[in-house]
N, C-alpha and C positions, 0 to 999 in steps of 0.2 A: 529050580525052586527059588522063590524070592527070599531075600534075606530080611529078617525082622528089623524094623527101625527102632523098636523099643523092647525092653525086656524087664521083667520083674524078678528080683532076687530075694529069696527068703533069708532074712537076717536073723530072726529069732522066733522061737515058737515054744509053746508049752501048754499045759492043761491046768485048770484050776480045780478046786475041790468039787465044783458043780459040774465037772466034766466038760466045761467050755474050752474049746480050743482057741488059743490066742496066737496070732501070727503077726509078724512085723515084716512088711515088704518094702523094698526100696526100688524105685524105677530108674532106669538108665536109658539114654538114647543110644543110637548106633555107634557113636564115638566113645561110649563108656562114661560120658559125663552124667552125673546124677540129675534127674528131673525134679524140679521143685513144684509141688502142687500148691497153688495159691489158696489162701483162705478165702472164704466167701466174703464178697464185698458188702459194705453197708447197703441197706435198701435205698433205692433211688426214689425220691419224691415224685409224684405225678407232675406233669407239666402244668403250669398255672393256667387258670381259666383266662379266656380272652377278656381284655379290659374295655374293649370298644364294641358296641353293638353294631350290627350291620347297617349300612347306609341304604336308605330306600329313596326312590324317586329320581335316581340318576345324578344327584348333585355331586360336586367334587368334595373330597374330604377337606376339613379344615386342618390347619397346622397341628392343632392339639390331637385330632383324630389320627393324623399321619404318624405323629410321634408315639401315640399309644400303640398303634399297630407295630411300629418299629421295635418298641420295647417288648411286645409279645414275641416277635420273631427272635430277638436276642435271647430272651428267656428260654424259648424252645430250643434254640441252637445250643445253649449251655447245657440243657438237660440231655439232648442227644449226644453231645460230645462227652458228657460224664458217663453215659451208658456205654458208648463205644470204648472209652478208657477202661471201664470195668470188664468189658468183654475181652479186651486185649490182655489185661492182667490175668484173667482166667483162662487164657489161651484158646478162647473161642474164635478169636480173630487174629490174623497175622499182625505183628507190630508195625 
């Protein structure tokens, strides 16, 4: 039989006047160390809209068009890295 890698331990419990049952659980990993459940991260803003319209007619982009596209890519990279960081903090991805 496989050994559990995590366990929940009942720390406290009780009832209220409204007959609601209250429980306080703590989570532990296989080594006995307590697991910390992170708080929900702040909402991530949507990736910004593209700043440059599509080029038509097959012409080469100007320096300004290229730099605008580069800025868009940097902004998108920042948004993706922020989301990945939040997912790692929430233990949805490995660190």
